C-alpha positions in Angstrom: 17.4 -32.4 103.7 19.2 -35.6 102.8 16.3 -36.7 100.7 16.1 -33.4 98.9 19.8 -33.4 98.2 19.6 -37.0 96.9 16.7 -36.0 94.6 18.6 -33.0 93.3 21.7 -35.1 92.8 19.7 -37.8 91.0 18.1 -35.2 88.8 21.4 -33.6 87.9 22.9 -37.0 87.0 19.8 -37.8 84.9 20.1 -34.5 83.1 23.8 -35.1 82.5 23.1 -38.6 81.2 20.3 -37.3 79.0 22.4 -34.5 77.7 25.2 -36.9 76.7 22.7 -38.9 74.6 21.4 -35.8 72.6 23.3 -34.0 69.9 22.4 -31.6 67.1 23.6 -32.0 63.5 23.9 -28.7 61.7 23.0 -28.4 58.0 26.6 -27.4 57.2 27.9 -30.6 58.8 28.0 -34.4 58.5 27.5 -36.3 61.8 29.6 -39.5 62.1 28.3 -41.8 64.9 30.9 -44.1 66.4 30.1 -47.2 68.4 33.1 -48.7 70.3 35.5 -47.0 67.9 33.7 -48.2 64.7 31.7 -46.0 62.4 28.1 -47.0 62.9 26.2 -44.3 61.0 26.8 -41.2 58.9 24.0 -38.6 59.5 23.5 -36.3 56.6 20.1 -34.7 57.6 20.2 -31.8 60.1 18.2 -32.1 63.4 18.2 -33.4 66.9 19.6 -37.0 67.4 20.0 -39.6 70.1 22.9 -41.8 70.9 24.2 -43.9 73.8 26.3 -42.1 76.3 30.1 -42.5 76.2 32.0 -44.7 76.1 29.3 -46.7 74.2 28.8 -44.2 71.5 30.3 -40.9 70.5 29.9 -38.5 67.5 32.2 -36.3 65.5 31.3 -33.7 62.9 32.7 -33.0 59.4 32.3 -29.8 57.4 30.2 -30.5 54.3 30.7 -27.1 52.7 33.0 -26.4 49.8 36.5 -25.8 51.1 39.4 -23.9 49.6 42.9 -25.2 49.4 45.6 -22.6 48.5 49.0 -23.5 47.2 51.8 -23.5 49.8 55.2 -21.9 49.3 56.6 -24.3 46.8 59.5 -24.4 44.4 59.5 -23.5 40.8 58.3 -25.7 37.9 60.3 -26.2 34.7 58.6 -25.7 31.4 59.3 -27.7 28.2 61.9 -25.1 27.2 63.7 -25.4 30.6 62.3 -22.1 32.0 61.4 -21.9 35.7 58.0 -20.7 36.7 56.3 -20.2 40.0 52.6 -21.2 39.8 50.1 -20.2 42.5 46.9 -22.2 42.5 43.8 -23.0 44.5 41.5 -26.0 44.6 37.8 -26.0 45.7 36.8 -29.3 47.2 34.4 -30.9 49.7 33.8 -34.1 51.5 31.7 -36.5 49.4 31.9 -39.8 51.4 32.6 -39.2 55.1 33.4 -42.9 55.8 35.9 -43.1 52.9 37.3 -39.8 54.0 37.9 -41.0 57.6 39.3 -44.4 56.6 41.8 -43.1 54.1 42.9 -40.1 56.0 45.8 -40.8 58.4 44.5 -38.1 60.6 40.9 -39.4 60.7 38.6 -36.5 60.7 41.4 -34.0 60.6 40.9 -31.7 57.6 44.5 -30.3 57.7 45.9 -33.8 57.2 43.7 -34.4 54.2 44.7 -31.0 52.8 48.4 -31.9 53.1 47.9 -35.1 51.1 45.7 -33.3 48.5 48.4 -30.6 48.1 51.1 -33.1 47.1 48.7 -34.7 44.6 47.7 -31.3 43.1 51.4 -30.3 42.8 52.3 -33.5 41.1 49.5 -33.1 38.6 50.4 -29.5 38.0 54.0 -30.3 37.4 53.0 -32.9 34.8 50.8 -30.4 32.9 53.3 -27.5 33.0 56.5 -29.5 32.1 55.1 -30.4 28.6 54.2 -26.8 27.7 56.2 -23.6 27.0 56.1 -20.4 28.9 53.8 -18.8 26.4 51.4 -21.7 26.6 51.3 -21.5 30.4 50.8 -17.8 30.5 48.2 -17.5 27.9 47.0 -20.0 25.3 46.9 -23.2 27.4 46.0 -21.9 30.8 42.4 -23.3 30.8 43.7 -26.6 29.5 46.2 -26.9 32.3 43.5 -26.3 34.9 41.2 -28.8 33.3 44.0 -31.4 33.0 44.9 -31.0 36.7 41.2 -31.4 37.7 40.8 -34.6 35.6 44.0 -36.1 37.1 42.6 -35.4 40.6 39.3 -37.2 40.0 40.5 -40.8 40.7 42.7 -39.8 43.7 39.8 -37.7 45.1 37.5 -40.7 45.1 40.0 -42.7 47.1 40.2 -39.8 49.6 36.4 -39.6 49.8 36.3 -36.1 48.5 35.0 -34.3 45.4 37.0 -31.7 43.4 34.8 -28.8 42.5 37.2 -26.6 40.7 40.9 -25.9 40.1 42.2 -22.4 39.3 45.6 -20.9 38.6 45.9 -17.6 40.4 49.2 -16.4 39.3 52.1 -17.4 37.0 55.4 -15.7 37.6 59.2 -16.1 37.2 61.2 -16.9 40.3 62.8 -13.8 41.9 66.2 -14.9 40.8 65.4 -14.5 37.1 62.6 -12.0 37.3 64.9 -9.0 37.3 66.8 -10.2 34.2 63.6 -11.0 32.4 62.2 -7.6 33.2 65.4 -5.9 32.1 65.3 -7.8 28.8 61.7 -6.8 28.3 62.5 -3.2 29.1 65.4 -3.2 26.5 63.1 -4.7 23.9 60.4 -2.1 24.6 63.0 0.6 24.5 64.2 -0.7 21.1 60.7 -0.7 19.7 60.2 2.9 21.1 63.4 4.1 19.5 62.4 2.5 16.2 59.0 4.3 16.4 60.7 7.6 17.2 63.1 7.3 14.3 60.2 6.4 12.0 58.2 9.3 13.3 61.2 11.6 12.8 61.6 10.5 9.3 57.9 11.0 8.5 58.1 14.4 10.1 61.1 15.5 8.0 59.3 14.2 4.9 56.1 16.2 5.8 58.2 19.3 6.5 60.1 19.0 3.3 56.9 18.5 1.3 55.4 21.6 3.1 58.5 23.7 2.2 58.3 22.6 -1.4 54.7 23.5 -1.6 55.5 26.8 0.0 58.3 27.6 -2.5 56.0 26.6 -5.4 53.2 28.9 -4.1 55.6 31.8 -3.6 57.1 31.3 -7.0 53.7 31.1 -8.7 52.6 34.2 -6.7 55.7 36.1 -7.8 55.2 35.0 -11.4 51.6 36.2 -11.3 52.6 39.5 -9.7 55.4 40.1 -12.2 53.0 39.3 -15.0 50.4 41.7 -13.7 53.1 44.3 -13.1 54.4 43.8 -16.6 51.0 44.2 -18.1 50.5 47.4 -16.0 53.8 48.8 -17.1 53.0 47.9 -20.7 49.7 49.6 -20.5 51.2 52.6 -18.7 53.9 52.9 -21.4 51.2 52.7 -24.1 49.3 55.5 -22.4 52.5 57.6 -21.9 53.5 57.0 -25.6 50.1 58.0 -26.8 50.0 61.1 -24.6 53.6 62.1 -25.3 53.2 61.5 -29.0 50.7 64.3 -29.2 53.2 66.9 -27.8 56.9 65.8 -28.0 58.1 69.0 -26.5 55.9 68.5 -23.4 57.0 65.0 -23.1 60.7 66.0 -23.1 59.9 68.7 -20.5 58.0 66.2 -18.4 60.9 63.8 -18.4 63.3 66.6 -17.5 61.1 67.4 -14.5 61.2 63.8 -13.4 65.0 63.8 -13.7 65.2 67.0 -11.6 62.9 65.5 -9.0 64.9 62.3 -8.8 68.2 64.3 -8.6 67.0 66.8 -5.9 64.9 64.5 -3.8 67.0 65.3 -0.7 68.3 68.5 0.7 71.7 67.0 1.1 72.0 66.1 -2.7 74.7 68.1 -4.4 75.5 68.2 -8.1 78.7 69.9 -9.4 77.8 70.9 -13.0 78.1 73.9 -15.2 74.6 75.2 -15.6 75.6 77.2 -18.8 77.0 74.3 -20.7 75.5 71.1 -19.1 72.9 69.2 -21.1 71.2 68.5 -17.7 70.0 72.1 -17.3 69.1 72.6 -21.0 65.4 72.7 -20.3 65.8 75.4 -17.6 68.1 77.5 -19.9 65.5 77.3 -22.7 62.6 78.4 -20.4 60.9 75.1 -20.5 61.2 74.4 -24.2 62.4 71.0 -25.3 65.4 72.2 -27.4 67.3 75.2 -28.7 65.6 75.4 -32.1 62.3 75.1 -30.6 63.0 77.9 -28.1 64.3 80.2 -30.9 61.2 79.5 -32.9 59.1 80.3 -29.9 60.9 83.7 -29.5 60.5 84.5 -33.2 56.8 84.2 -32.9 
């Protein structure tokens, strides 16, 4: 039993020693092999590797993928016109030289320490680019130039850090909360002023269109009334001609016909009342003469 236990113990110790000499490098990582605290080798190819057991050798791993650094909560930046802006940014970076990265990083292989140093460098470069431009330039025209300028300023510092800057982007540009409300109120008043001007212009145009339409309507009505009166006058003239021609053939009948029209107009309603002397009034002359136009004509008619 003692021999079996010794063999098993020996095997376990051997397996533990063997396990401490094997390590796997992932394709997403750099493997940095240390020997007595000094960097002996940087392993860039993935696979199974061998090393001496601790404390003779040990290995650490660094992420070789593209990493993202977001801007922290920082203060505002003044533009060339002394306006404060809050600029949110992000930087895409990766480790290019593991040895340089570890040697120049106060935290060794600690990524967060490197990001803190990189943040201050990015913020300084951004301040330098923004302070020489106006708000309009930062918001629109020079935005790409600012990002390119920051990236170019980071190139030399990135080499000393052992990293590579892949991209620099500005996510958001805004006013500080202390001045955002006043800026928005001013923008609102300006838009309101423009809206009022547009409304007044539209109202004036509407009045002009309505006045023109009224004028055209009055012209059309006047022309229609003129044409109607012309047609009516022509009709009346033609009727008068016909009447004159007809009545000219028999004057007595014409006088009788006019008297009938007068009677019809006078007695058009049952309530109409005329206070006249039928024996002496000229109005009833036709009735007294039995339908003849005048007294001499009636006498002549009786004589016949």
